[in-house]
N, C-alpha and C positions, 0 to 999 in steps of 0.2 A: 728342355720345359724351365722352367722358372719352377724356384722354388724358393719360400719365404723361408728362415734357420731363427724363432729366436731362441739363443743363449741366454741363460736360466743366471748370468751377471745383468742381463737385462741389455745385452746389443740385440741388432736383428741383421744378417745378412737377406739379402737379396743374389741366391746366385743364378747364372743360368747355367740346364746342366743337360749334356749330350741322352738323348736316349739310350734306354736300358744301363745310366749308369749307377751303380752302387749310393750305399747311405754311406762307407769308408771314402767315394768319392767325396760327395757333400761333404764330412767333416775334415779332408784332406783340403775344401777348396774355402773354408772362413777359417780355414789354421789349429782343430783341436785335433791333440789326438786320436786315434778311434780305440786307444790302449785305455785314456781318460776321460771319455765322456760320451753315454751313449743316445740313440736315438729312438724320439719318442714321437709316435705317430698314438693320436686319439688316445690318452692315458696308456698309452702298453709300446716298453717298450720294440726295436723293431730289431732283428742282425745285420747288422753291419753290412754282411754278403749281399745281403735282399732288392731288389734291384727298386729305386724311387721309383712311389708312385704321387704321392701325396705333396701337393703344393704347398701345403704348411707343417711343418713339423716344428716339436720341442729338442734343443738340444741339455742335456741334463751333464758336466763333469759329476763322475765318480772321485769319490777322497775315497784314500789312501793311508798305509803309515801305521804305526803301532812298531808297537816291538813282539 
């Protein structure tokens, strides 16, 4: 399955994933940490352990910090 991942900083990655791959695998393939990013499909976040079913996704990096 070919997936286009549009990262919020403007990068777009085209990734070929095997059938049954998860969104965590997608994040790994594009070099994003699953603990620091979330995949969004049709405007909704998807669990990283869900099977990839969309051919276009957005990747948003989460912000953390503070005291």
